[in-house]
N, C-alpha and C positions, 0 to 999 in steps of 0.2 A: 775366649772366642769372641770376636767382636760382633756387636748386634745393633750398631747405629745405622746401618746402611739401609735405606728403603723404609717400607711401612714395618709395623710389628710383626713378627714372626708367629705362625701357627706351629705350635710345638709339634704336632703329629706330622706335618709336612716338614718341617726341619728335620726331624729325627729320620725320616724316610730318605730325605735327601743326603744326609750323613752317613746311614748305613749303606746306601747305594754306592757310594763314593769310596767307602772303606773297602766293601766287597770287591769293587772292581779293581781297587788299587792291589789288593792280594791276589786277585785272578790274573790281571793282566799286566800290572807294573805301571809306574806313572806315566811313561810316555804314550802308552795305549789308551790311557782313559782320557774321555772327552767330555764336555760339558753335556753334548748330545746324548752320550751313553748313560750319563748319571740321571738326566731328566728321563730318559725312557726307562730306566730301571726302577726309579721312584715315581713313576708316573705322575710327573709334573711337567710343566712347560719351562723351556730354556729361560725364559723371561723371569720366571719366579726364582730362579737360581741366581740370576744377575741382580735382581732387587736386592738380594742379601748378602751376595759375595762378589767381589770385584772382578774375580778370574777363577780359573780352574784350579790354580795352586791353592788358593785360599780355602776354597770348599773341601779339597782332598786333604789338606793338612788339618781342618776342623774335624772332619770325619776321622782321621786317623787318631789325632789326639782324644777325641771323645771315647773311642774305644780302648785306648791306651791307658787312659787315666787311672784306672783303678787298679793298675799294676804298678804304679809309681806313687805311691803314698809318702807323705812327709812324715819321718818317724818322729816320735817324742818319748824318748826312752829315759831321759833325766841325766844323761850325759851326753856332752856335745861329740865326743869321739865316737860313741856307739851310734849316735843319730847319723853322722857323717858316713860311717862304715855300712850302715843299712842303706841309706839313701844311694850311695855309690855302688854298693852290691846290687840293689834292685834294679838301678839303671844298666849296669853292665849285664846283668842276666837278661833283661829286657833286650838289650842291643844284638845279643846273639841268638835271640828267638827268631821266628819267621818274621814277625811283626817288626822287630828291631832291624832285621836285614832290609826290610822294604824302606826303613827311614834312612839307612845308610845309602840305599840307592838313590833316595830323594836328595841328600847331600851332594851326592856325585852330580846329578841332575842340575842341581842348583850353581853349579860352576859355570854353567852355560846358558842358565836361564834366570835372570835376575829377579823375576817376580817370584820364582819359587823360593830362591835363596831368602828374599825378604819375608815370605809366609813363614818358612820354618824358623827362620830368627826370631820373629815376632811372637808365633804361635807356640813354639817349643824351646828353642835355646834360652831366650829372656826369661821366661817363666821359671824353668828349671833354675837359673842362676839366682834369681830372687829367692827361690826356696832355699838354696843353699846359704845366701846371704842372711836370711832369717835365722836359720840354725845356728851360724856363726856368730851373729850378734847375740844371740841368747847365751851362747857360751862365753862370750866377753863379758855380758853382765853378769853371770854367775861367777865370774872370777876364774873360769878354767882356761881361758885364752889371754894371751897378751893384749893389753890395752891398745897398742898401737899397730894390731894385725892389719895388713893390707889384704883385705877380704877378697878383692877382685883377683888378685895374684894366687892367693891361697886356692881359690875355685879353680883357675887355670893349671895349677900344679897338679890337683888331683883329677878333674875331669879331662883336662887336655891332654893328660897322659893316657887315659882310658881310650879318648877318641884316636890318639896317635896309633896306638896298637891296631884299633879296629879299621881304620882307614888307610894307614901308611905301612907301618911294619909287617902287620900280620901275626905278630906275637901273640899267645893265647891270653885270653882276658877271662880269668876265672876267679872263683871267691879268694883262693889264696893269694894271687896277684894283687887284687883290691885291697885285701888286708894288709899286705906288705906295703903297699903305696900309701894307704891312709895312715899307717903305722910311722912311716919314715917323715912324711910331712908333718904329722903332729908333734914329733920330736923337736921340732923348730918352731912351733908356734904355741905350746903350753906355757901358762903363765908361770912366773917364777915360783908361785905357792905350789904349782902342780908338776913342775918340772923334773920331781924325782919320782913321780908316779908312772909306771909302766902301762902302756895301752894294749893289754894282752886281752 
């Protein structure tokens, strides 16, 4: 969450704004939410919101991600396969929930709203990719994965496939699919020392 815009934030006021934006998002959908409605629900002025966020998209995304953060922890199980499997499974479960379906709507809206697209890329997509990078780099350091692994491509293979089903094909995204997907990708990225191990 970006916090360098305007004067320092009062945490109680900030939380009221984020909670209001999230509640309105769930109730009405992105298009129907306005800064005026957020300000009215949070009992603050529009000027207060604009001191801390550049636009509606930014405050809504921060409200959404604040509420969703607890559902998307970064696992640390001791093995890179299990860490990625749990991370991808948690994300897939979240995306098929009510909150996740709202985010998929936001992605759709972002195709015609550049400010919204920038907001969700900066506030959601990039942080999630950094989480995955950290997990995979840890796996490389432990000798579980190939030293020359293309981390960005590996991330795209796993998470891009999930979003393809969610946004394009409409095929089911369940725990079994995620396990099969991660297992197939890991067959190609395990180090030589781990190549004979099965990711069951």
